[in-house]
N, C-alpha and C positions, 0 to 999 in steps of 0.2 A: 165610909167604906176607909179601912186603914189604906196607909200607903204603900205596906205588901200588897193589897189588894189591885191596886192601880198598877203596881207593876207588872203583874201576871196578866191582867186585862190590855198593857200594852204589847206585852211579848206574843199574845197571841193574835191581836192585831195585825202585828207585823209581820207574824208567820202566815196569816191569811192573804194580807196585802201581796208578798211575795209569790204565793202559789197562784193569786189570781194575774198577775202580771207573766207567769211561765206560761199558764193556758193561753193567755193573748198572742204571745211569741209564738207559740206551736200552731196555732188557728192563721197566725200571719203568713207563716213558713209552710203553710198546706200541711203540716201534721207529720212531717216527714224527721222523724226524728234522728236521723244521721247527718241530717246538715242543721238542726239546731244549735243553736250555741249553749257554751257550757258556762252556768252561772257563777262567776267566782266567787268564793267566800271571802268576805272581809275579816280578815285576823282582830279577834278582840284581845283585850291588854291581857286576859288569862291565855290565851294560845299560845305555847310554846313556837318560837323561830328557828327553823332551821339553819345552821349555820354549819357550812362543808370544812371538814379538818384537813392539815395538810395530808394526811394519808390519803385521804377521800379523791383530794385532787391530782396527787402523782398518779393513783391508780387509773383516773378518768383520760390523765395526758399519756398513760404509756399504752391506750388502745389504738392499735394501728388505724389509722383513716385511711379510707379506699382511694387510692389515685384514678382518675380517670384514664383509661388506656387508649393512646392516641390513635389515630388510624394509620396503619402501615401506609409508609410512601414505597411504590413500587420501585424494586431497585432498576436502573437504567438496563437494557438489554447490551451486551456486549458488542463491541465492533473493533476493528481493525483496520488499517492503511497501510497498504504494501506500495512502496515506490518501486520502479523497474526501469533501467538505462538501458541503452545498447553497448556498443562495442568501444572499452577505455583502450585506447592504445596509446603507443609513445612512439613516436618519429623521432629521428636525430633532430630536427628544428625542436620539438619539445622539450628534449634533455638540454640543448644548448642553451634554452631560455629557462630554465629551471636550475643551470650549475650556479653555484656559490663561489665554489674553486674548484681547482681539480680534484675529481673523485666525491666531492659533496653537491648534493643537491636537495631542493626545496620545489615540491608542486603543491603547493597548498594554495599559491596564487591564483593558480586554473580555477580552483574550485570555491573562490572566496564572495562571489557574485550566488552561486546555484547552491553554495551549503546549507542555507535555511530551509530550502526545497526540499531537500533530502533527509534533513533530520525532523522537517516535521513529521515524515512518516513513522510509523511503529516498526517497518522494517523495509529495509533498502537493499537492493540487489543489483549489481550490473556483472557485464560479459568483461572478464579481463583477458584482454587479446594481446598479450605477451607474455613472456616468463620473466621471472624476477632472479638476478643472478649475483653474485657478490663483487663481479668484476667484469672488467670484458663487455663494457655496455655496447649496444647499436641498435639499432634502428631496422626497417624494410630493408631484405626479404626476411631476415633472421633477427626478430626481437630480442633484444634480451636491456632488462630495465632494471633500473637500482630499486633497493628498499624502501626508499625516500617517496616513491610511487604508492606502494600500500600505503606508506604510513598517511599520506596525505588522503587517502581514501577514507581510511578511518576517522580522521578528524573531519572529513565532510559529513562525515553520518552513516556510512556505507555499513551493512551487518555482514554482507554474503557477497561473494564473487563466483561468477562460474569459469573454470578453468579449462575445459574442453571444449577446442575451436582447432581452425587449420594452424594454429602458431603453436598450439600447446606444446611440440616437440622443435620449437627453435632453436632450441641449446639442448638438443637431446634429451638423453633418458637423466643425466646431472640435473640438466635445467629442469627437467618436471620435479626431480625430488628438491632442488634451490626453492622453487616456486612454494612448494606445500611447507616447507621449513619455513621460510619466511614468513609467510601468510600465517601462519601458527605463531610467530613470534609477536607478529603485532596485534595479533588476535581478532583477525577477520577472517570470518567463516566461508567455507569457499567449497564445491564440490564440482566434479567433471574430470578430475584428475587423481589416480591411484597408486598406492604403492605396491599393492598386493593385488592377487585376484580375489581375495577374500574381502578385502575392501571395495573393491568394484562391484560384488554384490550387495554391499549394504546401500539402504538407500537413505540420504540425510534425512532427516526429520528436526524440524524447528518448531518451537511454540513461540506465539503471540498474542497476548492479550487474551489467553484462555484457549484460542484457536491452534488447531495444529496444522504444519504445510510438511508433506511429502515432496520433496524437490529432486529433479533429475536434470542432470544436463546431457546433450547427445552432441556429436561433431558429424559435419558428412564426410571430412576425413584430413588428411594430416598432412595436408600437400605434397602428397608422393614420396612423403619419406616411410622408409619401409621400417617399420617396427619391430618385425621378426618376433622373437619370443615375447617382447615387450607391449604385444596389442592390448594385455587386460589393461593398459594403463588410460586409456580413454575409452570411449562409446563411439563406435563408428558406424553411420546408418548405411551409408553404401558400400558396397562394395568394389565398385570401379569410381574411379574419381572423374574423367572425363564426360562420360555418357550419364553418369548419375542413374543408371537405369535397374540396378539389382539393388534392392532396399534390404539390408537385413531385419525382415520382420521377425524372425524367432528372437534375437537378443532385445528388440523394443518390446514384445510382447512378454518376453520373461521379466525385464525390469519394471515393467507397468504391472505386471502381475503381483511381484514382491511389494510394490508401492502401493496396489490394493489392500495387501496383508495388513499393512499398519493399520487400516482404518481410521487415517486421519480425516478431520475436516475439508481439506483439500487437497489435491495434487498438483502441482507445480510442474510444467516441463519449459525448459529454456534449453531449444535447440540452436544448433547453430549451422542454418541449412539455408538453401536457397541460391540465388544467381546474384553474382557480385555486379552491383553498379546498376542493378534494375531499375530502371526508370529514367536514366541519364542518356540515352542514346540520341535523344531528340535535341540535345542541346550541342551546339556547334563546337565541337571537340572534345565532348566531354562521355563521350562514348568509350566501348572497351569491344576488344576485338571477337569477343563470342557473343555479342549483344544482337544478334541478325535472327532471333526465334520467333517463333508463333507458338499458339497453344498446341500445335503437334508436337513441341519440341519435348524430348524426354527430361529434359532437365525442370520444366517448366511443369509437368502434369507428374513427376515424383515429388517435389516440392509440395504441390499440393495433396498429393496423395498421403504424403506423411503427414504433413500437420493435421488430417483429419485422422488419421491412424492414432495419433496420439488422443485425439479426442473421444474414437470409439474406444479407447482402450482405458478411459476413465479421468484422462486430464481435467481439470475445471479451467486453468489457466495454461495456455500457450503463447508463452513470450519469445518470439523469433529474434536472433540476429545473424550477420554475414553479409546480408545485400551492400552495408554500407549505406543504404539511401531509405530514406522514411516510407514506409508504406501504409495503407489500410490498417484500423484494428476496426472489430465489431463483437458484439454479443453471437453467441450459435446455441439455439435452443435443440439440446441434444436428449433424445430418447432412450433410458436405460434398459434392460433386459427385464424390469419388472413393469414397465410401462410407464415410470415415473419419467419427467422432463426435468431436467436441471440446465441452468442457464450458465453455459462456459463463455470465456473471453479469450479472445485469438488476437496478439499481433503480429501481420506479417514479417513485417521488419522494423525495429526501433532505430536502425541508423546506426550513427557514430555519435557518442557521447562526447568522445575528446579524441582529437585526432589532430595530424598537420595536414590532412587531405583538404583541398582547396577547391576543388572541381565543383561546380553547382550542382546537385544539391547535398555535396558531401558534408558542408559544415553546418547542414540546418537538422535537427532532430527536435526530440520531446522527452521532457519528464512524465512517464505515465504512472498512474494511481489507480490501482484497483481496492476498491473498498469492499469489506466482509461484514455480516453481521448473523445476529443468531436470534431466531424467532423465539414466539414464547414456549414453545413447545424444545426449545433445544437446539432445533437444527441450524444449520450453519448455511450461508447462501451468499452469493456475490450480491452486492447491494447498489452498487455504480462503478463508473470507470471515469475517470476525465484526464487529462494532460496539461502540459505548460509549454510552450514552447521555446526551444532555446537554440542560442546560435554560438558557435565559436569564433570569437573574435582573436583574429591574429596582429594586428597592431595597437599598440598603446602608446599613445605619445606621451603618456609620463612614465613609461619605462624604455624610451629608446635609448640607445639604438638596438636592445634585445625585441626579439619578437616576442609575442604575448599571447600564447593561446590559450585564453580563458572564456570560458563557458558563460554567455549572459543569458538570464531569464529575459527573452524578449520584450515582454509587456511592461517588466519593471523599467528593462532599458529606456523603453519609450516614452515612460511616465517622467524619468530624468532629464530627456530629452524635451517636454514640455514644460519641466520645472529650470530648464536651464542649466541643469547640472552636467555638463560633458564635458568635463576637462581630459577625459579618456576616450572619447568617441571622435571622429573624424566625421565630416561631411557624407563622404562616401560607406561610411558605416552605418550611419542613421538611415542613408537611403537603403543599404543591404537590409536594416533589422524591419523597414516597413515590408519589403520583398516577402522577408522569409514568414512574417506575420500570415501575410496573404496565403504562400503558399503551405505553409503547416495548417492552418485553419481548414483551408481548402481539401487536403486530403484526409484530416482528422475527423472535420464536421461536415463534409459532403459540399461545403461550399464556403468561399472565402467571408471571415467575420470584417466587418470595415473597421477601421481603427478608432471610428465615433464609438462603437459598441465593445472596444477591446478590454476583456480582464484577465485579470493573472491565471486562472484556472477554467480551463472549458470541458464541458461532460462529452462524452462519447455516447452516442445513443443509436449508431446504426446496429442494426440486428437483423437476423435470417434465421432460417431452420438447418437444420444438418442434411437434410434433404434436398435443398437448394445448392446450385454449383456455386462453388466458392466466389465471394464477390471481389477478388481482387481483379484490376483491370490490367488490359494490356500496358504497354508502357504509351502507346499512342493517345490515350484517353489519362495518361495524368495530368496534374495541373502545369507542371512544366514541360508544355510542349513547345 
């Protein structure tokens, strides 16, 4: 046999052996052609080898490679925190303490400790219970304060003040005008006093973190000052000063209707009503000549009636001032006309934020926080409320011989006491701070919180329904008996 014949026989045998191996593999794998391995062909010397050209490589590289789409991270639901404080007053001792030279004042010292608590909120508002004038400054009974007070409030973190209260006309009509002018100059928002009847009908609307708030301010009276033609400059709740028995329902309902028409997320009412020094008459020497009432007293009944009128007319927050003493705060569940239930928040009196009043407990108060949020459906709601106890300290050994009306966050001051950092606190101040912590937590938390459990901020959890009788106690049941 020739060599050529042997080559043919070897080639045939190779093919038969390859076929046999393929058959064996198919049998082993169960005859599943889809899972059978592909037999690679071994290139021979005569088989051409593919070499990619630069053009081919460029074309392949230019093809878009699909990217994996990351799972979307849900956006955090919007929230906002509002800070509320009570009466911002300016008695002559406060002005004396803030005087730099004749005619020049600096009130920043009074807010240096409390400013971080105001600035931490997204929006802060207090009641300016004084007028702002260019000169001729005075304290009680006709408050007339310098522009420097408004500047210090801006520096402390306030965004707005209410100007409608019983001292709005202490400098008469020119004082209302100068107050508005100065607030505009320093960039501090306001509501409650108005230069024209048209302005009076406008509702203040502010936006905070995407939430809208309609804000209204009412006062119970103007200390018997006859406004005559200028009665449009404030919104007065009662037609009579002493008895407070004639509520101006028409004015209140018309104002609230205009607020509802704005369709804001929340309506805030900041009234200046109630009974001055409510809760002090059980302290020796701390009473007031009119504090001899009971629950049949017209002033008390209409105080409660007016607060609830605001709720019934759509208010979501009713943050009251004027009594100068701290009173309870609570959530109230109100049923709307459509049957839906909303949670409102009511503070019966936020007391004095800063003043020279020293009769206990008028130098005691709190910074109130109200938190709002939006659910997944976009509905805005009040998510919580809390407070920080504060005390207005009158004497600072580091500033003697001047008096020093400084607002102290109580817990922070007591923490400094624990750390031995007390150059500005006398022993009697430390004792008073401990009592203030007891009284404020008793009033707003329902029972005193021990110093061992003290915190910088406390939640408010007290709640009731609109149908239940107002939870404000008589003076005889207040913690400072």
